[in-house]
Each structure stands twice: as structure tokens, then as C-alpha cells.
C-alpha positions in Angstrom: 97.8 205.5 180.8 102.0 205.5 180.9 103.5 203.0 178.9 106.9 201.1 180.4 109.3 199.5 178.2 110.0 195.7 178.5 113.6 195.0 180.4 115.9 194.2 177.4 118.0 191.1 178.6 121.7 191.9 180.1 125.0 190.7 178.8 124.3 188.5 181.6 121.0 187.6 181.4 121.2 184.9 178.0 117.6 184.6 176.2 114.9 181.8 176.2 116.0 181.1 172.9 119.3 181.3 172.2 119.3 178.1 175.0 117.7 175.7 173.3 120.6 174.8 171.4 122.3 174.7 173.4 120.2 171.9 175.9 119.6 169.7 172.9 123.2 170.4 171.5 124.0 169.1 175.2 121.6 166.4 175.3 122.4 165.0 171.3 125.9 164.4 173.8 125.6 161.9 175.8 125.6 158.3 175.7 123.2 155.8 175.1 122.2 154.1 178.4 124.7 151.3 180.1 123.6 148.0 180.3 125.1 146.0 182.7 123.8 142.9 181.5 125.7 143.4 178.3 128.3 145.7 178.7 130.6 144.5 174.4 126.8 146.3 173.0 127.0 149.0 174.6 130.8 149.9 173.6 129.6 149.3 170.3 126.7 151.7 170.6 128.7 154.7 172.2 132.0 153.9 169.2 128.6 153.9 166.8 127.8 157.5 169.1 131.1 158.5 168.4 131.5 158.1 165.1 128.6 159.8 164.2 129.7 163.0 166.4 133.5 162.7 164.7 135.3 162.8 168.1 138.3 160.0 167.2 140.6 161.0 170.5 141.5 158.2 173.1 140.6 160.8 175.9 137.8 162.6 175.0 136.0 158.6 174.4 137.5 158.0 177.5 135.9 161.3 179.4 132.2 160.0 177.7 132.5 156.9 178.8 134.1 157.3 182.8 131.0 160.1 182.9 127.9 158.0 181.6 128.6 154.6 183.7 126.5 153.0 187.0 128.2 154.1 190.2 128.7 150.5 190.5 130.4 149.7 187.5 132.7 152.3 187.7 133.4 151.3 191.1 135.3 148.1 189.6 137.2 150.4 187.4 138.3 152.7 190.1 141.7 152.0 189.9 141.2 153.2 186.2 139.0 156.6 186.8 141.4 157.4 189.7 144.8 157.3 187.6 144.3 158.0 184.3 146.1 155.8 181.6 148.8 157.4 179.7 148.4 155.7 176.3 145.1 154.7 175.6 142.7 155.5 177.8 139.5 154.6 176.9 141.1 151.2 174.7 141.6 150.4 178.4 139.2 151.2 180.2 137.5 149.6 177.3 138.8 146.1 177.7 138.6 145.9 182.1 135.0 146.6 182.6 134.8 143.8 179.5 137.1 141.3 181.3 135.8 142.0 185.1 131.9 143.0 184.4 131.2 140.6 181.2 129.7 136.8 182.4 132.8 134.4 181.3 132.2 132.2 178.5 131.7 129.2 180.7 128.8 130.9 183.0 126.7 131.6 179.9 127.1 128.2 178.7 125.9 127.4 182.4 123.0 129.8 181.4 122.6 128.6 177.5 121.9 125.1 178.8 120.3 125.1 181.9 118.3 127.9 183.0 117.2 129.8 179.4 114.0 129.4 179.1 110.6 131.7 176.9 109.9 133.3 180.1 107.3 136.7 178.1 109.4 136.8 175.1 108.2 135.5 171.8 110.1 132.6 170.3 112.6 134.5 168.1 113.7 136.5 170.6 114.4 133.3 172.4 116.7 131.6 169.8 118.6 135.0 169.8 119.3 135.0 172.9 121.0 131.4 173.3 122.8 132.9 169.8 124.6 134.7 171.9 124.7 132.9 175.2 126.1 130.1 172.5 129.6 132.6 172.6 132.3 131.4 171.1 131.2 128.0 171.3 130.2 126.6 167.0 127.3 125.1 168.3 125.6 122.6 164.8 122.5 124.7 163.8 120.6 120.9 164.2 122.1 121.4 167.6 120.8 125.1 168.3 117.4 124.0 166.7 116.4 120.6 168.5 117.4 122.9 172.3 114.7 126.0 171.3 112.3 124.0 170.4 112.7 121.8 173.1 112.0 126.0 175.4 108.6 126.9 173.5 105.6 125.1 173.5 104.4 121.9 174.0 101.4 122.8 170.9 104.1 125.2 168.6 106.6 122.4 168.9 104.0 119.7 167.4 103.2 121.7 164.9 106.5 122.2 164.0 107.4 119.2 164.1 105.9 118.7 160.5 108.9 120.8 158.8 111.7 121.1 162.2 114.3 118.8 159.9 113.3 120.7 156.2 113.9 124.4 157.2 115.9 126.5 158.7 116.5 127.9 162.1 115.3 131.4 161.2 112.3 130.9 159.0 110.8 128.0 161.7 111.4 131.0 164.5 109.3 133.7 162.2 106.8 131.0 162.3 107.4 130.2 165.8 105.8 133.7 166.5 102.9 133.7 163.7 101.7 130.6 165.6 102.6 132.4 169.3 100.0 135.2 167.9 97.9 133.7 167.5 96.7 132.8 171.1 96.0 135.7 173.4 97.3 134.4 175.6 100.7 133.2 175.4 99.7 131.3 179.1 96.6 128.9 177.9 99.7 128.2 174.6 102.1 127.7 176.9 99.6 125.1 179.0 101.9 127.1 182.3 98.5 129.6 183.5 94.9 127.9 184.7 92.3 130.4 184.0 89.6 130.3 186.4 86.3 129.5 185.5 84.7 132.2 187.4 84.8 134.3 185.3 82.5 135.1 182.4 81.8 131.5 180.8 80.5 132.3 177.4 83.6 134.6 176.7 86.4 132.1 177.9 83.9 129.7 175.4 84.5 131.6 172.4 88.1 131.5 173.3 88.2 127.9 173.3 86.9 127.7 170.1 89.1 130.2 168.8 91.2 128.2 169.5 90.8 124.7 168.3 89.5 125.4 165.1 93.0 127.5 165.0 94.9 124.8 165.5 92.0 122.7 163.4 93.8 125.0 159.7 97.3 124.4 161.2 96.6 120.6 160.6 94.6 121.0 157.2 97.3 123.4 156.0 99.6 120.2 157.2 98.4 117.1 156.2 97.1 118.3 152.7 101.4 119.7 152.4 102.0 116.4 153.2 99.2 115.0 150.2 100.5 117.7 147.6 104.7 115.9 148.5 103.1 113.0 148.1 101.0 113.4 144.6 104.8 114.3 143.0 107.0 111.7 143.8 107.1 110.0 140.9 104.7 106.8 139.2 108.2 105.6 137.8 109.7 105.4 141.5 106.7 103.3 142.9 106.2 101.3 139.9 110.2 100.2 140.7 110.3 99.8 144.2 106.9 97.5 143.2 108.7 96.0 141.1 112.8 95.5 142.4 110.2 94.1 145.9 108.6 91.7 143.8 112.8 90.4 142.1 113.5 90.3 145.8 110.1 87.9 146.7 111.5 85.6 143.9 115.0 85.6 144.5 114.8 83.7 147.9 112.2 80.6 146.1 113.4 76.9 146.1 117.1 76.5 143.6 115.5 73.2 141.4 118.0 71.3 138.9 116.7 70.4 134.6 116.9 67.0 136.2 114.9 67.2 138.5 112.2 70.0 137.3 111.4 66.9 134.5 112.0 64.5 136.3 111.1 64.5 139.6 111.3 62.7 142.3 113.1 59.7 139.2 116.0 61.8 138.1 118.8 59.5 137.9 121.1 62.3 137.4 121.3 66.4 139.5 123.3 69.5 139.2 124.4 71.3 141.6 122.8 73.4 143.8 119.1 71.6 143.5 117.0 72.0 146.2 115.1 69.1 145.5 114.1 66.6 148.0 113.4 63.8 147.4 110.2 62.3 149.1 108.9 66.5 148.9 105.6 65.7 147.1 104.5 69.4 147.1 107.0 70.5 145.6 106.9 67.6 142.7 103.6 68.7 141.7 104.3 71.8 141.5 107.5 71.8 139.6 105.8 68.8 137.3 102.6 71.2 136.6 105.4 73.9 135.4 106.0 71.3 133.1 
């Protein structure tokens, strides 16, 4: 039986081995997917891509950006696509997209104040979203902290309340994430989900017991921290406080001059100020008892 030689690839037939690097190269030159909700973030990613690939010309960057835009976004900058700007086409395209499609600062602030909620996020993710929505509005950290806390489940608010005034916001967010991860479901800790009792009652009881045990441990740690802090208060401070209290109480005692202290109601003279009242037997008796 004769063996026929395998056909050799002609000049117009690309070898599979040779085409693979070409496909990979084309894939590597794609921009990340466009972010409709955050065009500023997308352009920051695109420019990092341009820097990594050493793409510096405005015309080339413009071509990459236009080819990656979703149709609805491209429609908003149709004038800059149909008629390419002569100078700085990429920069003008970027500015137009951000201006025409981004949510205004006022809308972001309104969203922050009214509709920003935890949903399926972690507490730290909610905090980052609120910081992004704040935008140019420079909120004081304490203001943002209390806005963020009010959007957390009530149980987490109670646990964090012991250290909310003395702990930086970033550390509070990390602690809230750890508490959040302890619970088997976010709905259980948020108190917005009321599961049916028709399932396995043993599993439900075990889950509740685990949650109670976790809360008990957390409360015990907080009580231990408070007790440790109280012990660290120097005894001299507590002694000074009690001494000042006694001085304040003694300063309000009736002031009686020397003559009335000595002779009581029979005194012939009196030095002002003097609070001795004639006929006050109790006061006189007390004064004579001190002599």
C-alpha cells in the first residue's frame, strides 16, 4: 500500500501554529469592557492600558476608545465620531463622554443622601460607594461615618457603637465586614428576611444558637475592654475627684463670724459676712459643740 505524503501548506494557507500568536496579540490589544455607570473609571483603565502598550498618539487612542464604546454611548458622541476632531481627538472624545453621560455631582449627592443602601454589598463596599458618590463634596469623616452606620443592620450598629467615636472610619469598616461574615446569611443579620419554619427545625435552632453564641462572645469582649479601661484610670485621679467634691460641698456650708461662733446668740458684735440667725438653736448648738 502506497503512502501519500501529507499536503504541505501553501503560501496562502496560514499554519495553525503561526495563527495562534496573532489571535493572542489581537486579544491583548482589547480595552476593558466599558463601564456605563462609571466612565471616569473606564478611561483611567484605558489610559493604563495605553501606557502598558506604549500607545501614545491621540489618533490611535481615539480609535481604540471609539471601537470599544457601546452603541448607546456612541450615540451620545455621534458628532465626534462622524467628524473626527482635527486636534486632540482622544482628549475631546473623553471630555465629551464624561460630560454627557456621567451623573452630575448634584445627582450623586442626592443618591448618597436618599437611595444609597447596603443591598448585597459588604459594609466596606457600601462605604467606598458612599465616598465615590460624595465626589467633590468634602464631608467631615464623622458626618460620613454616621451616615454609613445608619445604613448598616441594627445588630452591627449596636456592636460598633462602643467604639464608633474613637476608631477611624476605615478600621470600623473592616470590623463591620468581620461581623457581617460571621452570620450564615446577610438577611438574618439585617433583619429583613423572615424565613419559613417549614424547614428542618433542628437546623433552624442550631443556627439561632450559633448566632446567640456569637453575639454573647462579642458582648463579653466589649465588657472586658470596658473593665480594662476602667482599671487603667489612675487612682490619684479618682482621689482628686473625691477631694474636689468634698471641697465643693464644704464651700457651701454657712459662714459664721468669730463672735457668733464664740458667744452664739449672746454675741454683742458681728463681722460680716455672717449667716448666724438669732433664735437658730440648732445652728448655735452645733457651733458651741465645735468649740
